[in-house]
All heavy atoms as an XYZ file, in Angstrom:
835
protein
N     107.286    100.867     88.184
C     105.960    100.641     88.744
C     105.636     99.185     88.483
O     105.720     98.713     87.373
C     104.959    101.507     87.999
C     103.519    101.086     88.185
S     102.382    102.078     89.077
C     102.993    103.684     89.068
N     105.277     98.440     89.548
C     105.015     97.034     89.403
C     103.635     96.630     89.904
O     103.182     95.559     89.540
C     106.034     96.204     90.160
C     107.357     96.122     89.411
O     107.339     96.198     88.174
O     108.411     96.000     90.044
N     103.051     97.351     90.766
C     101.726     96.907     91.399
C     100.730     98.031     91.225
O     100.996     99.209     91.269
C     101.918     96.577     92.890
C     102.862     95.425     93.102
C     104.184     95.667     93.379
C     102.355     94.146     93.005
C     105.022     94.589     93.628
C     103.248     93.064     93.180
C     104.588     93.299     93.535
O     105.416     92.195     93.711
N      99.479     97.568     91.075
C      98.305     98.483     90.995
C      97.303     98.023     92.016
O      96.959     96.854     92.097
C      97.668     98.395     89.608
C      98.694     98.658     88.520
C      96.528     99.387     89.513
C      98.215     98.256     87.112
N      96.868     98.920     92.840
C      95.754     98.636     93.772
C      94.717     99.666     93.482
O      94.864    100.882     93.666
C      96.257     98.733     95.244
C      95.162     98.684     96.330
C      94.512     97.321     96.310
C      95.803     98.964     97.654
N      93.531     99.179     93.105
C      92.357    100.033     92.949
C      91.445     99.735     94.101
O      90.995     98.636     94.320
C      91.619     99.703     91.698
C      92.254    100.105     90.344
C      91.395     99.646     89.192
C      92.447    101.587     90.306
N      91.072    100.760     94.830
C      90.196    100.594     95.980
C      89.413    101.879     96.252
O      89.952    102.977     96.017
C      90.943    100.219     97.241
N      88.190    101.739     96.668
C      87.388    102.896     96.968
C      87.062    102.794     98.455
O      85.969    102.544     98.845
C      86.118    102.943     96.148
C      85.444    104.231     96.234
C      84.351    104.399     95.146
O      84.215    103.564     94.236
N      83.625    105.489     95.216
N      88.082    103.075     99.212
C      87.966    103.034    100.636
C      88.764    104.268    101.166
O      89.552    104.817    100.462
C      88.601    101.760    101.274
C      88.114    100.446    100.657
C      86.702    100.114    100.944
N      86.457    100.061    102.396
C      85.235    100.048    102.891
N      84.192    100.068    102.109
N      85.082    100.001    104.197
N      88.517    104.669    102.395
C      89.310    105.784    102.877
C      90.807    105.433    102.880
O      91.220    104.328    103.246
C      88.796    105.933    104.373
C      87.410    105.363    104.315
C      87.446    104.232    103.300
N      91.606    106.394    102.554
C      93.032    106.160    102.444
C      93.656    105.647    103.714
O      94.456    104.710    103.704
C      93.713    107.525    102.050
C      95.239    107.414    101.882
C      95.783    108.760    101.442
C      97.249    108.814    101.436
N      97.781    110.128    101.091
N      93.240    106.192    104.883
C      93.780    105.702    106.157
C      93.421    104.258    106.420
O      94.243    103.516    106.969
C      93.235    106.581    107.285
N      92.260    103.805    105.981
C      91.872    102.456    106.157
C      92.756    101.514    105.346
O      93.199    100.475    105.808
C      90.416    102.246    105.742
C      89.857    100.881    106.031
C      88.411    100.758    105.618
O      87.637    101.748    105.675
O      87.968     99.679    105.231
N      93.001    101.923    104.088
C      93.897    101.109    103.271
C      95.273    101.030    103.782
O      95.891    100.021    103.850
C      93.841    101.640    101.795
C      92.453    101.493    101.232
C      94.823    100.885    100.892
C      92.216    102.192     99.911
N      95.829    102.220    104.126
C      97.204    102.258    104.677
C      97.318    101.389    105.909
O      98.361    100.819    106.148
C      97.635    103.718    104.911
C      97.883    104.470    103.641
C      98.246    105.948    103.908
O      97.870    106.519    104.909
O      98.950    106.473    103.016
N      96.287    101.398    106.754
C      96.283    100.617    108.000
C      96.364     99.088    107.705
O      96.789     98.370    108.572
N      95.943     98.668    106.548
C      95.968     97.241    106.242
C      97.183     96.770    105.419
O      97.365     95.640    105.275
C      94.676     96.916    105.343
S      93.135     97.146    106.246
N      97.927     97.732    104.960
C      99.072     97.419    104.123
C     100.245     97.008    104.935
O     100.585     97.607    105.944
C      99.459     98.604    103.232
C      98.361     98.988    102.242
S      98.704    100.529    101.308
C     100.003    100.062    100.292
N     100.870     95.963    104.514
C     102.115     95.489    105.136
C     103.129     95.339    104.005
O     103.196     94.313    103.319
C     101.861     94.117    105.828
O     103.094     93.638    106.379
N     103.893     96.424    103.787
C     104.802     96.424    102.664
C     106.214     95.976    103.005
O     106.714     96.268    104.087
C     104.896     97.920    102.133
C     103.514     98.540    101.824
C     103.729    100.005    101.430
C     102.859     97.796    100.698
N     106.756     95.212    102.122
C     108.087     94.686    102.299
C     109.045     95.805    101.733
O     109.038     96.066    100.590
C     108.266     93.385    101.478
C     109.670     92.816    101.636
O     110.619     93.513    102.030
N     109.778     91.540    101.336
N     109.881     96.393    102.598
C     110.787     97.428    102.157
C     111.816     96.993    101.135
O     112.417     97.784    100.425
C     111.439     97.933    103.458
C     111.264     96.875    104.427
C     110.030     96.088    104.042
N     112.051     95.652    101.052
C     112.939     95.149    100.051
C     112.292     95.111     98.666
O     112.972     94.921     97.622
C     113.410     93.762    100.398
C     114.260     93.705    101.594
O     115.070     94.606    101.808
N     114.106     92.700    102.418
N     110.982     95.240     98.633
C     110.263     95.210     97.382
C     109.550     96.481     97.028
O     109.262     96.789     95.841
C     109.226     94.085     97.376
C     109.815     92.692     97.458
C     108.754     91.601     97.303
O     107.653     91.934     96.897
O     109.129     90.446     97.634
N     109.186     97.260     97.984
C     108.433     98.504     97.772
C     109.271     99.733     98.183
O     109.663     99.889     99.347
C     107.108     98.541     98.544
C     106.312     99.785     98.303
C     106.301     97.293     98.181
N     109.592    100.569     97.206
C     110.401    101.757     97.459
C     109.481    102.936     97.795
O     109.826    103.757     98.617
C     111.269    102.078     96.278
C     112.110    103.307     96.396
C     112.957    103.556     95.262
O     113.459    102.669     94.590
O     113.151    104.757     94.864
N     108.344    102.964     97.133
C     107.447    104.125     97.267
C     106.023    103.752     96.962
O     105.721    102.868     96.101
C     107.926    105.210     96.254
C     107.139    106.451     96.202
C     107.674    107.429     95.214
O     108.570    107.106     94.423
O     107.138    108.557     95.137
N     105.106    104.395     97.635
C     103.677    104.273     97.343
C     103.189    105.634     96.943
O     103.484    106.622     97.563
C     102.907    103.766     98.579
C     101.411    103.803     98.346
C     103.379    102.363     98.975
N     102.391    105.677     95.914
C     101.768    106.952     95.398
C     100.259    106.759     95.371
O      99.771    105.784     94.902
C     102.303    107.377     94.084
C     103.761    107.757     94.068
C     104.108    108.382     92.769
N     105.565    108.540     92.698
C     106.246    109.020     91.713
N     105.515    109.422     90.646
N     107.481    109.180     91.749
N      99.586    107.786     95.757
C      98.158    107.825     95.630
C      97.832    108.833     94.560
O      98.232    109.964     94.582
C      97.504    108.342     96.960
C      97.801    107.423     98.084
C      98.899    107.428     98.952
C      97.037    106.249     98.437
N      98.808    106.376     99.820
C      97.693    105.674     99.538
C      95.907    105.619     97.920
C      97.222    104.496    100.153
C      95.411    104.521     98.558
C      96.081    103.953     99.688
N      97.153    108.357     93.507
C      96.814    109.271     92.383
C      95.362    109.189     92.024
O      94.737    108.140     92.239
C      97.695    108.925     91.128
C      99.153    109.139     91.367
C      97.449    107.443     90.648
N      94.894    110.245     91.478
C      93.529    110.256     90.945
C      93.517    109.597     89.598
O      94.614    109.355     89.013
C      92.988    111.692     90.871
O      93.752    112.373     89.868
N      92.358    109.414     89.039
C      92.316    108.818     87.665
C      93.031    109.739     86.688
O      93.862    109.255     85.871
C      90.905    108.594     87.245
C      90.760    107.768     85.976
C      89.337    107.345     85.697
O      88.417    107.662     86.457
N      89.131    106.581     84.682
N      92.801    111.039     86.717
C      93.491    111.972     85.840
C      94.965    112.034     86.160
O      95.771    112.162     85.277
C      92.843    113.381     85.876
C      91.530    113.466     85.167
C      91.611    113.044     83.694
O      92.520    113.501     83.023
O      90.772    112.273     83.292
N      95.311    112.005     87.463
C      96.681    112.012     87.848
C      97.432    110.812     87.305
O      98.580    110.886     86.945
N      96.771    109.640     87.237
C      97.366    108.417     86.686
C      97.703    108.634     85.222
O      98.787    108.266     84.713
C      96.488    107.241     86.935
S      97.178    105.671     86.379
N      96.709    109.202     84.496
C      96.906    109.443     83.047
C      98.143    110.340     82.872
O      99.046    110.070     82.004
C      95.690    110.093     82.440
C      94.547    109.212     82.236
C      93.391    109.965     81.600
C      92.107    109.070     81.529
N      90.972    109.840     81.015
N      98.206    111.411     83.613
C      99.350    112.381     83.546
C     100.684    111.652     83.873
O     101.704    111.903     83.239
C      99.161    113.588     84.463
C      97.992    114.446     84.021
O      97.591    114.360     82.851
O      97.470    115.196     84.862
N     100.650    110.834     84.970
C     101.843    110.148     85.376
C     102.402    109.259     84.234
O     103.563    109.310     83.921
C     101.518    109.281     86.567
C     102.643    108.415     87.090
C     103.725    108.939     87.743
C     102.586    107.004     86.824
C     104.730    108.085     88.199
C     103.629    106.202     87.304
C     104.691    106.749     88.007
N     101.540    108.531     83.580
C     101.991    107.644     82.479
C     102.458    108.445     81.286
O     103.474    108.180     80.699
C     100.806    106.658     82.121
C     101.159    105.911     80.829
C     100.531    105.679     83.249
N     101.738    109.550     80.963
C     102.147    110.384     79.851
C     103.506    111.059     80.050
O     104.271    111.232     79.125
C     101.135    111.467     79.541
C      99.825    110.880     78.922
C      98.740    111.908     78.791
O      98.859    113.018     79.292
N      97.664    111.514     78.054
N     103.864    111.368     81.337
C     105.079    112.026     81.655
C     106.228    111.058     81.926
O     107.357    111.475     82.156
C     104.928    112.925     82.872
C     104.106    114.175     82.636
C     104.180    115.157     83.803
N     104.240    114.491     85.089
C     103.206    114.215     85.886
N     101.994    114.524     85.486
N     103.396    113.655     87.052
N     105.910    109.773     81.908
C     106.969    108.769     82.239
C     108.151    108.844     81.316
O     107.998    109.060     80.100
C     106.398    107.353     82.179
N     109.342    108.671     81.861
C     110.552    108.592     81.007
C     110.743    107.251     80.392
O     110.133    106.298     80.805
N     111.539    107.219     79.387
C     111.850    105.976     78.684
C     113.265    105.604     79.036
O     114.221    106.211     78.566
C     111.673    106.180     77.151
C     111.999    104.924     76.357
O     112.498    103.892     76.990
O     111.804    104.931     75.143
N     113.467    104.524     79.814
C     114.838    104.170     80.189
C     115.682    103.699     79.050
O     116.943    103.680     79.182
C     114.631    102.999     81.156
C     113.295    102.465     80.860
C     112.475    103.577     80.332
N     115.097    103.457     77.897
C     115.900    102.972     76.732
C     116.092    104.076     75.662
O     116.735    103.850     74.666
C     115.188    101.771     76.044
C     114.960    100.677     76.995
N     115.960     99.872     77.545
C     113.824    100.193     77.565
C     115.500     98.982     78.355
N     114.214     99.148     78.413
N     115.674    105.270     75.968
C     115.813    106.372     75.066
C     117.295    106.768     74.920
O     118.071    106.643     75.864
C     115.016    107.570     75.486
N     117.665    107.173     73.739
C     119.066    107.591     73.470
C     119.396    108.954     74.005
O     120.481    109.239     74.461
C     119.341    107.546     71.974
C     119.231    106.175     71.386
C     119.757    106.180     69.956
N     119.544    104.897     69.291
C     120.348    103.872     69.427
N     121.424    103.892     70.176
N     120.075    102.772     68.834
N     118.413    109.879     74.067
C     118.666    111.210     74.528
C     118.224    111.335     75.987
O     117.210    110.751     76.446
C     118.022    112.334     73.676
C     116.555    112.253     73.669
O     116.004    111.330     73.002
O     115.963    113.125     74.348
N     118.915    112.097     76.762
C     118.645    112.279     78.189
C     117.274    112.875     78.510
O     116.635    112.434     79.433
C     119.762    113.134     78.792
C     119.704    113.102     80.333
C     120.923    113.747     80.947
O     122.003    113.755     80.364
O     120.753    114.279     82.056
N     116.816    113.789     77.651
C     115.508    114.413     77.905
C     114.385    113.389     77.847
O     113.459    113.435     78.649
C     115.261    115.487     76.902
N     114.469    112.395     76.940
C     113.461    111.391     76.885
C     113.517    110.404     77.983
O     112.496    109.771     78.348
C     113.518    110.653     75.499
N     114.687    110.253     78.650
C     114.816    109.374     79.786
C     114.286    110.039     81.048
O     113.987    109.365     82.060
C     116.273    108.950     79.964
C     116.690    107.916     78.987
C     118.040    107.324     79.349
N     119.125    108.280     79.526
C     119.887    108.758     78.635
N     119.847    108.320     77.397
N     120.860    109.611     78.936
N     114.191    111.363     81.054
C     113.819    112.102     82.239
C     112.355    111.778     82.650
O     111.500    111.595     81.807
C     113.926    113.616     82.021
C     113.840    114.443     83.223
O     114.281    113.897     84.319
O     113.399    115.574     83.183
N     112.132    111.642     83.902
C     110.803    111.348     84.437
C     110.794    109.960     85.110
O     111.802    109.246     85.007
N     109.771    109.698     85.762
C     109.653    108.366     86.494
C     109.567    107.269     85.449
O     108.882    107.463     84.412
C     108.374    108.339     87.324
C     108.489    109.227     88.489
O     109.434    109.143     89.296
O     107.570    110.133     88.664
N     110.236    106.188     85.695
C     110.233    105.085     84.766
C     109.106    104.102     85.172
O     108.995    103.808     86.354
C     111.577    104.349     84.701
C     112.679    105.149     84.176
C     112.601    106.408     83.550
C     114.056    104.852     84.134
N     113.821    106.798     83.158
C     114.721    105.857     83.540
C     114.753    103.733     84.572
C     116.106    105.859     83.314
C     116.190    103.741     84.410
C     116.784    104.784     83.784
N     108.371    103.631     84.223
C     107.355    102.633     84.501
C     107.647    101.412     83.574
O     108.307    101.527     82.586
C     105.928    103.157     84.244
C     105.774    103.630     82.765
C     105.586    104.298     85.191
C     104.323    103.931     82.409
N     107.109    100.298     84.037
C     107.361     99.064     83.168
C     106.508     99.192     81.872
O     105.455     99.872     81.943
C     106.970     97.846     83.932
O     105.585     97.861     84.267
N     106.962     98.602     80.809
C     106.153     98.679     79.593
C     104.692     98.164     79.725
O     103.771     98.758     79.179
C     106.932     97.822     78.586
C     108.333     97.707     79.170
C     108.168     97.841     80.626
N     104.561     97.123     80.495
C     103.250     96.563     80.663
C     102.342     97.465     81.464
O     101.103     97.537     81.206
C     103.249     95.202     81.247
C     103.804     95.089     82.660
C     105.151     94.770     82.951
C     103.245     95.355     83.935
N     105.304     94.836     84.300
C     104.181     95.151     84.908
C     101.917     95.731     84.224
C     103.850     95.329     86.269
C     101.568     95.889     85.610
C     102.593     95.682     86.584
N     102.833     98.240     82.416
C     101.989     99.197     83.127
C     101.381    100.250     82.189
O     100.192    100.592     82.302
C     102.648     99.889     84.284
C     101.719    100.801     85.031
C     100.800    100.234     85.896
C     101.721    102.156     84.832
C      99.920    101.070     86.546
C     100.811    102.924     85.474
C      99.940    102.388     86.380
N     102.180    100.791     81.287
C     101.654    101.746     80.340
C     100.508    101.189     79.505
O      99.514    101.814     79.229
N     100.692     99.930     79.092
C      99.628     99.271     78.329
C      98.401     98.968     79.141
O      97.248     99.049     78.721
C     100.141     97.968     77.652
C     101.155     98.333     76.563
C     100.612     99.262     75.533
O      99.462     99.035     75.037
O     101.329    100.204     75.160
N      98.581     98.546     80.410
C      97.429     98.339     81.348
C      96.669     99.630     81.546
O      95.472     99.683     81.473
C      97.918     97.770     82.714
C      98.362     96.320     82.570
C      96.780     97.903     83.749
C      98.991     95.744     83.784
N      97.426    100.738     81.674
C      96.760    102.028     81.871
C      95.956    102.357     80.646
O      94.754    102.790     80.784
C      97.806    103.092     82.148
C      97.248    104.471     82.508
C      96.992    105.382     81.334
O      97.717    105.204     80.272
O      96.158    106.278     81.418
N      96.448    102.142     79.453
C      95.711    102.477     78.223
C      94.546    101.567     77.973
O      93.491    102.024     77.584
C      96.707    102.483     77.043
C      97.706    103.535     77.073
C      98.666    103.352     75.865
C      99.900    104.154     76.063
N     100.970    103.739     75.177
N      94.716    100.293     78.190
C      93.739     99.294     77.749
C      92.713     98.865     78.806
O      91.527     98.590     78.494
C      94.446     98.028     77.175
N      93.092     98.852     80.059
C      92.278     98.227     81.069
C      91.912     99.109     82.303
O      90.845     99.034     82.797
C      92.970     96.958     81.622
C      93.293     95.896     80.540
C      94.184     94.836     81.192
C      92.022     95.274     80.011
N      92.870     99.899     82.721
C      92.775    100.547     84.037
C      91.595    101.494     84.133
O      90.830    101.462     85.062
C      94.066    101.262     84.386
C      94.150    101.919     85.731
C      94.004    100.893     86.817
C      95.541    102.569     85.896
N      91.368    102.328     83.114
C      90.330    103.382     83.239
C      88.937    102.837     83.182
O      88.050    103.310     83.949
C      90.569    104.513     82.210
C      91.899    105.187     82.509
N      92.010    106.048     83.542
C      93.131    105.126     81.973
C      93.243    106.466     83.649
N      93.959    105.923     82.661
N      88.641    101.766     82.361
C      87.275    101.176     82.501
C      87.038    100.540     83.922
O      85.921    100.720     84.467
C      87.303    100.089     81.406
C      88.263    100.586     80.408
C      89.324    101.236     81.212
N      88.072     99.935     84.467
C      87.956     99.348     85.826
C      87.700    100.541     86.796
O      86.836    100.486     87.645
C      89.200     98.688     86.265
C      89.518     97.410     85.551
C      88.666     96.605     84.806
C      90.799     96.787     85.527
N      89.294     95.573     84.347
C      90.646     95.633     84.680
C      92.046     97.085     85.999
C      91.707     94.740     84.446
C      93.073     96.215     85.765
C      92.909     95.052     84.990
N      88.508    101.593     86.703
C      88.426    102.745     87.630
C      86.985    103.350     87.499
O      86.424    103.692     88.559
C      89.473    103.737     87.240
C      89.972    104.610     88.341
C      89.248    105.174     89.332
C      91.351    105.004     88.534
N      90.075    105.914     90.162
C      91.326    105.831     89.672
C      92.475    104.780     87.877
C      92.492    106.478     90.147
C      93.688    105.385     88.293
C      93.656    106.205     89.470
N      86.487    103.535     86.300
C      85.172    104.133     86.107
C      84.061    103.303     86.790
O      83.163    103.840     87.364
C      84.887    104.291     84.643
O      85.837    105.219     84.050
N      84.217    101.979     86.649
C      83.212    101.111     87.328
C      83.292    101.249     88.821
O      82.229    101.315     89.504
C      83.429     99.640     86.913
C      83.058     99.424     85.409
C      83.076     97.940     85.132
N      81.919     97.311     85.738
C      81.513     96.106     85.448
N      82.138     95.391     84.565
N      80.444     95.596     86.055
N      84.445    101.263     89.344
C      84.577    101.401     90.873
C      83.989    102.740     91.296
O      83.331    102.778     92.288
C      86.097    101.269     91.258
C      86.513     99.799     91.091
C      86.309    101.731     92.660
C      87.971     99.595     91.305
N      84.272    103.781     90.538
C      83.721    105.104     90.911
C      82.198    105.138     90.851
O      81.569    105.911     91.601
C      84.318    106.182     89.966
C      85.799    106.374     90.238
C      86.383    107.414     89.332
N      86.007    108.728     89.754
C      86.137    109.803     89.057
N      86.582    109.756     87.847
N      85.767    110.984     89.535
N      81.610    104.311     90.031
C      80.122    104.238     89.966
C      79.621    103.297     91.019
O      78.404    103.039     91.098
C      79.702    103.775     88.571
C      79.871    104.771     87.476
C      79.204    104.369     86.208
N      79.555    103.037     85.677
C      80.558    102.828     84.796
N      81.283    103.774     84.309
N      80.791    101.577     84.390
N      80.481    102.654     91.820
C      80.046    101.729     92.857
C      79.835    100.331     92.394
O      79.192     99.522     93.066
N      80.264    100.037     91.161
C      80.069     98.715     90.555
C      81.273     97.798     90.879
O      82.392     98.303     91.002
C      79.939     98.874     89.049
C      78.744     99.672     88.606
C      78.680     99.913     87.143
O      79.509     99.302     86.391
O      77.916    100.779     86.692
N      81.020     96.531     90.948
C      82.097     95.552     91.101
C      82.834     95.410     89.747
O      82.287     95.624     88.703
C      81.555     94.196     91.534
N      84.113     94.998     89.824
C      84.888     94.693     88.641
C      85.178     93.211     88.760
O      86.162     92.788     89.342
C      86.161     95.517     88.591
C      86.949     95.169     87.315
C      85.889     97.008     88.660
N      84.315     92.369     88.139
C      84.488     90.953     88.229
C      85.654     90.488     87.362
O      85.979     91.154     86.349
C      83.202     90.373     87.695
C      82.667     91.449     86.796
C      83.088     92.733     87.358
N      86.308     89.411     87.747
C      87.361     88.832     86.900
C      86.773     88.512     85.547
O      85.617     88.039     85.439
C      87.772     87.578     87.641
C      87.283     87.672     89.012
C      86.074     88.620     88.944
N      87.494     88.783     84.469
C      86.974     88.506     83.168
C      87.372     87.145     82.594
O      86.969     86.788     81.558
C      87.330     89.657     82.123
C      88.800     89.808     81.969
O      89.596     88.929     82.369
O      89.195     90.858     81.365
N      88.257     86.492     83.340
C      88.657     85.120     82.884
C      89.588     85.123     81.701
O      89.843     84.063     81.114
N      90.094     86.240     81.306
C      91.016     86.395     80.154
C      92.435     86.586     80.547
O      92.712     87.177     81.571
C      90.556     87.507     79.274
C      89.179     87.381     78.664
C      88.850     88.616     77.811
O      89.707     89.371     77.480
N      87.540     88.787     77.535
N      93.297     86.044     79.716
C      94.707     86.421     79.804
C      94.904     87.525     78.783
O      94.698     87.333     77.647
C      95.585     85.223     79.496
C      95.424     84.130     80.590
C      97.088     85.661     79.481
C      96.179     82.850     80.346
N      95.238     88.728     79.244
C      95.352     89.830     78.372
C      96.779     89.946     77.820
O      97.757     89.976     78.598
C      95.033     91.111     79.156
C      93.626     91.227     79.607
N      92.629     91.665     78.810
C      93.066     90.807     80.718
C      91.450     91.548     79.389
N      91.729     91.055     80.599
N      96.898     89.805     76.540
C      98.212     89.900     75.876
C      98.367     91.330     75.433
O      97.874     91.767     74.390
C      98.243     89.009     74.627
C      97.891     87.534     74.926
C      99.077     86.837     75.441
N      98.769     85.345     75.568
C      99.218     84.636     76.564
N     100.085     85.146     77.372
N      98.837     83.404     76.624
N      99.125     92.133     76.233
C      99.276     93.492     75.967
C     100.615     93.839     75.316
O     101.638     93.138     75.616
C      99.170     94.298     77.320
C      97.855     94.164     78.007
C      97.874     94.789     79.376
C      96.703     94.770     77.169
N     100.603     94.886     74.526
C     101.875     95.339     73.896
C     102.819     95.655     75.076
O     102.384     96.210     76.123
C     101.599     96.639     73.106
C     102.803     97.193     72.500
C     102.405     98.478     71.756
C     103.632     99.359     71.576
N     103.283    100.699     71.306
N     104.065     95.326     74.990
C     105.036     95.604     76.041
C     105.401     94.408     76.862
O     106.390     94.390     77.570
N     104.557     93.374     76.800
C     104.852     92.154     77.641
C     106.155     91.537     77.238
O     106.980     91.161     78.089
C     103.725     91.151     77.551
N     106.377     91.350     75.941
C     107.639     90.717     75.506
C     108.801     91.563     75.824
O     109.866     91.056     76.299
C     107.585     90.461     74.019
C     108.744     89.615     73.506
C     108.804     88.274     74.119
O     107.825     87.554     74.149
N     109.940     87.905     74.666
N     108.699     92.903     75.698
C     109.752     93.761     76.045
C     110.140     93.700     77.530
O     111.283     93.662     77.914
C     109.444     95.258     75.705
C     109.336     95.530     74.213
C     107.969     95.287     73.661
O     107.120     94.612     74.324
O     107.647     95.787     72.600
N     109.139     93.588     78.378
C     109.347     93.451     79.807
C     110.072     92.137     80.085
O     111.005     92.113     80.957
C     108.033     93.562     80.578
N     109.726     91.038     79.481
C     110.363     89.791     79.676
C     111.793     89.851     79.187
O     112.715     89.285     79.842
C     109.569     88.626     79.030
C     108.258     88.385     79.741
S     107.397     86.909     79.208
C     107.395     87.059     77.487
N     112.007     90.485     78.037
C     113.363     90.617     77.490
C     114.268     91.373     78.380
O     115.491     91.071     78.529
C     113.359     91.250     76.075
C     112.673     90.371     75.058
O     112.483     89.145     75.318
O     112.307     90.909     73.964
N     113.759     92.414     79.028
C     114.546     93.265     79.940
C     114.974     92.573     81.178
O     115.992     92.842     81.756
C     113.767     94.560     80.316
C     113.593     95.549     79.172
S     112.507     96.969     79.539
C     112.604     97.133     81.258
N     114.183     91.519     81.581
C     114.516     90.820     82.826
C     115.614     89.783     82.685
O     116.082     89.236     83.644
C     113.238     90.193     83.430
O     112.810     89.197     82.553
N     115.961     89.465     81.449
C     116.953     88.424     81.233
C     118.332     88.975     81.169
O     118.643     90.072     81.056
C     116.716     87.564     79.997
O     115.788     88.004     79.181
């Protein structure tokens, strides 16, 4: 998982505006807030030693941390019809270093 799009618009309207590069996007999933929590909790660990722990969709380490630390407050504000203004911060989340190490 590399990208997150939060929007409160009709699904057909959003899909009509998306221009996805098939070399970069393998799959798009629409999930509810609870569905997102479940998705992250069920994610497999690509670095696990046993096969059972690797089972499940793999997500980047930073996405799991975004989900825990930032995503749900944003999502809740959007559901209440509130804007989510930029906070002007660089968020240093657990998993960032691991993600950079994996890419080398």
